[in-house]
N, C-alpha and C positions, 0 to 999 in steps of 0.2 A: 648502783653499788658504789660505796665509798670505802677506800682502804687507807690505813694510816701507815706511818713510818717508824713509830717508836713503840716502846714497851709499856707495861702497866703503869697506869696513872692512879691517882687518889680518887676513890669512889665519890666522895662528896664534891670534889672539884668537877667531876664529870657531870654529876647531877646539876650543879650550878650552871654548867655549860648548857644543858638541856633546858633548864628553866629560863635562861636568858633567850635561847632560841624560841621557846614558846612565847615569851613576851614580845619579841620582835614580830613574829608572825601574827599574834593576836592583835597587835597595834595596827598592822597593815590591813588585816582582815576587817577591823572595825571601820576603817576609812573606806574600803572598797569591798563590801561584803558580797555583792553579786559576782565579782570577778572570782573570788575564792570558791563560791558555790559551784561555779562552772569549770573548775580546774580538773584536768585529767590526772590520772595517777602520776604519770611521768612529770607533769608540771608541778604537782604538789611535792613530789620527791625533790625536785630542784629547789623549791621554795624552802623546804626543810634544810637542804644542803647549804643554801646560801645563808640561811639564818644561823647556822652553826659556824660557817666560816666567819661571819661577822662577830659572833659571840666569842670565837676562839682568839681574837686579837689580843695580844698582850697577856696570853695565858700559856700554860704548858702545852696546849693543844694547837697552838698557832703553827701553820705550815705543815701539819701532819695529816690533813684530811684531803682526800681526792675522790672525785666522783668517777665511777667506772660503770660501763654498760655490762649487761649479762644478768641472768637469773641466779643470783647467789643469795645466801642468807647469812647475816642480815644485810640490809641495804646500805648501812653506814658502819664503818669500823674506825675506831679511834685508838691509836697507839698499839695496834695489834692485840688489844685486850678487851676494849669495850665495843659494843655494837648497838646500832639503832636500827630497828625494823620500822619502816614507815607504813602506816595503814590509814585508809580514809573511808568514810561512808558518806553518802548523800541522803541519808535518812536520819530521823530524829532519835537516834539511840547510840550507844557506845559499844556496839557489838560488831564483830566481823569474823571471818574465817582466817585462822592463822596458817602457820607453815606446817610441812610434813613432820610427823613424829619422827621419822627416820633421819631428817636433817642431813641428807646426803650432800647438799650443796652448801653446807656451813663453811664459812671462811676459816681456815686453819688458824689457830691461835686465839680466837675470840673466846673469852671466858664468861663475860657478863653482858647481857643483852637487855635493852630497853625498847619499849614500844613508844613510838611518837605518833599519836592518833589525831586525826582531824575529822571533826564532825562538820561537814561542809553543807550545812543548811542555814538559813538566816535565823539568828545571827551565828556565824561560824564560831566554833569553839575548839580548843585544843588541849590535849593532855599528854603527859608521858608517865610511864610506870614500868617497873621491872617486868620483863617478859613473863617469867613464870608465875607472877602474882595474879595475872589476869586470864589464865587459861583454865576454863571451867569444865570443858568436856572435850570429846573427840568425835569427829564426824568423818564420813568417807565420801570422797569424790572419786578420783582414780587411786588414791591411797589415803590412809588415815591421817587426818589433819586436826590440829588443835582448833578449838573455838575460843574466841576472845571476848571478854567483857571487861571494859575498863573500870567499871563500877563494882567489880566482884568483891564481896566481903571477905575478910580475913578468915582463913581456915576452910574456904570453899573451893579451892583449886582442885583440878583433877588429880593432882599429886597428893593432896590431903585425902581425897577419896580412896586412892589406891594404896595409901600408906607408904609412900615413897617420896623422893625429892627429884626435882627437875634434872639436876646434874647427874644424879644416880641413874635415872632412866635413860637419858640420852647417851651415856657412856657405856651402856650395855652393848654386847655384841648383837643382840637381837631384841631391841625394845618392843617391837610389835608383839613378840611372844607374851610379854608381861601384860601388854594392853589387852590382848585377846583373852588371856587368863582372867583378868579383872572383869571384863564384860560378860564372860561366861558365868562367873560367880554370881553376878547380880541379875542375870537374865531371868525373865519369868518363864515358866513352863511354856514351851512352844516357840520361844524366841531363839534366834541363832545369829551370832555375830559372824557374818560370812567372809569378812575382808580377806583374811589369810589363814590358810589351814595350819593350825598349830603355831601360828606366828611366822611361818615361812612363806616367802613369796611363792605364788603359784601362777600358772599360765591360764587358769580359768577364773578370771575375775567376773564380776557381775556384768551380764549382757546388758547393753543399753536398751534393748527391746525385750518385750515379753514374748516367750515362745510357748506354743501349745505342744504338749507331749505328742499328740497325734500327728504333728508336722515333723517330728524327728525321724531321721533314718532309722531303720530297723536295728542297725548295728549299735547306734547310740542308745536306743531303748534298752537293748540287751545289756549294755554296759551299766546303765543307770540302775537297772534291776539288781545287777551284781553289787553295785555300790550300796544299794538299800539293804540287801541281805547281809552284807558285811558290817555296815555301820549301825544298823537298827535291827538286831535280832528279835526284838519284840514283835516284828511283823509276822513271825511264825506262830504267834499266839492268838488269843481270842478277843483281846480288848477292843472295844469300839473305837478307841482313839489310837490304835497301833500304827496308823499311817501318818499321824500328825507331825511327828518329828521329821520324817522323810519329806513330807510335803513342804514344810518350812525350809529345810535344808536345800531342797530342789529349787525353790523359788529364790532364796537368798543367794545361793551360790551360782546358779546358772540362769536365773530368770525364766525358769520353766514352770508352768502351771498346768493343772489337769483336774477337772471337776469329777473325773471318774477314775481316780488313781487306784482305788481298790481293785477295779476291774483289770488293771494292768498285771495283777498277780493272780486273779481268781477266774477270769473269763475262760470258758471252756469246761467249767464244772470239775467234777472229780475224775481221777485218772487211775488206771492200773499201772503200777510202776514195778518193773522187774529188776531185781539186784542179785546178780550171780545165780540165776536160775530160780530165785524165789519171787513169786508174784504177790504184790500187795495191792489189794483192791480198795476202791473208794477213797483214794488219797487226794487231798486238795491240790489244785493246779500249781500252787506256789512251790511245792516240793519237786514238781517236775522241773521247774526253772532252777532250783537248787541243785538237782542232780545233773542237769544239762550243762550248768555253768560253774560247777564245783571248783575247778582249778582256778578260774579267774577270781572267784569269791575268796578262796583261801589266800591267794596272792594279795588281794586287797586287805584282808584281815592282817596278814603278816606285815604289811606296811604301815599299819596304824600305830600312832604314838601313844604313850601313857596319857598325855593330855587329851587326846582324841577320845580314848575309851572311857576315861573318867567322866568326860562331858556327855558323850553319847549314851553310855550305859548307866549313867547315874550311880557310879561307884563311889562309895564313901571310904572304903578301905584302900590302902596302898596296893599297887600292883606292879610287878616287875615286867619289863619288856618281854622277857622269855616266857611269861605266863599268859600273854594276851590271847594267843590262839586257843589255848586250853580253856580260858574263860569264856571265849566265844562259843566254843563247842558246848560247854555246860549250859550257857544261856539258850542256845538253840534247842538243846534237848529239853531244858526246862519249859520253855514257852511252847514247844511243839507238843509236849506231853498233855497240855491242857486241851489241845485240839484233837490229839490222837490218844486218849487215855488207855484204850485197849490195844493200841499198836505202837507203843513207845519203842518196841523192838525195831520198828521200821526205820525211824530216824537215826537210831544208833547204827543200824546196818548200812544206811545210806552214807552216813559220815564216815564210817569205817572203810567202805569201798572207795570213797572219794580221796581220803588221805592215804590209804594203804598202810600196811603194818609198820613199815619203817618210819613214816612220818606221823603216825597217829599219836595224839597226846596221851598222857598218863590216864586221864579220866576216861578218854574214849576207849583205850585198851581195856580198862576195867569193865566198862559197860559192855563191850563186845564179849568179854569172858562171861559176864553175868547172864547174858542172853544165849550163851552157847554158840555164838557166831564165829565164823573163821574168815580169815582174809583171803 
């Protein structure tokens, strides 16, 4: 890390400084290419630092640059305004992984950042460029990070694709929310950007190992069934692909896979389910799980955000937070009616019993009345 002691400098002067640093390193690398090809990151960072120290002599930057240890962003700061992030690769391309989208380690006061990139293969070559001009996409390790391409064409940055600007995004209170929203918009059917739920940090990030459903504790299996019924009401329907979204979400978010996912909701065949003294026969097993875990499922639905439901439920129209639970009720009734065309009364009765009269939504109360059901 390099920190400076003064304030804003002229942009062209700083780029001249970087250009001079490039020339110094390029000249040295031409003379001893193999030494540069073997440099570690810390050694290369020192080379960049020294080249800028030399270049800063007799300029407004002289005496303002200091190398500091610590994982901060960017690696070099000049006059508390300009920054230089050092990157290298030992492969024959100009691509690398950038820094976190969140930029929580950004040095305070830095406004403009450049990349100083070294391609350390024979013959070594070096480039610098404005940071935001070479960020073409976002990938995820332990958190969303930018991807760098020093040869990126104009108009092809991730910010161009998102319809925003680097400074606008980084200064948001929650930049990840905007990123997730963008990737959800461009996701193909069945794809799920798992990184952060609705753009908020979560405690359940992608597991580094793949887990089989059958190896999960019973309590975890029950919780995930409840999550499925809350987030993906289409599983109450008849579609042959009704479990696809849940399977994708399960794998992406928790690293859990199951070749027999349908059986986790249907095994055991049809049931007789009793609601307030009324017996309903030949009811698919999934409705037994709905009745048994109704409170937990309703709690999950109540915690979903507008972004969640618009994504999971493929909603095109605007929905208010206060209407999310009612929309879920209507979707469950809609999908269930296909499976239970002659006993739609059953799902209305089940939901009415689960919610109770006081908490029932408007559409559920209307359906209860339509079928002559009482709480």
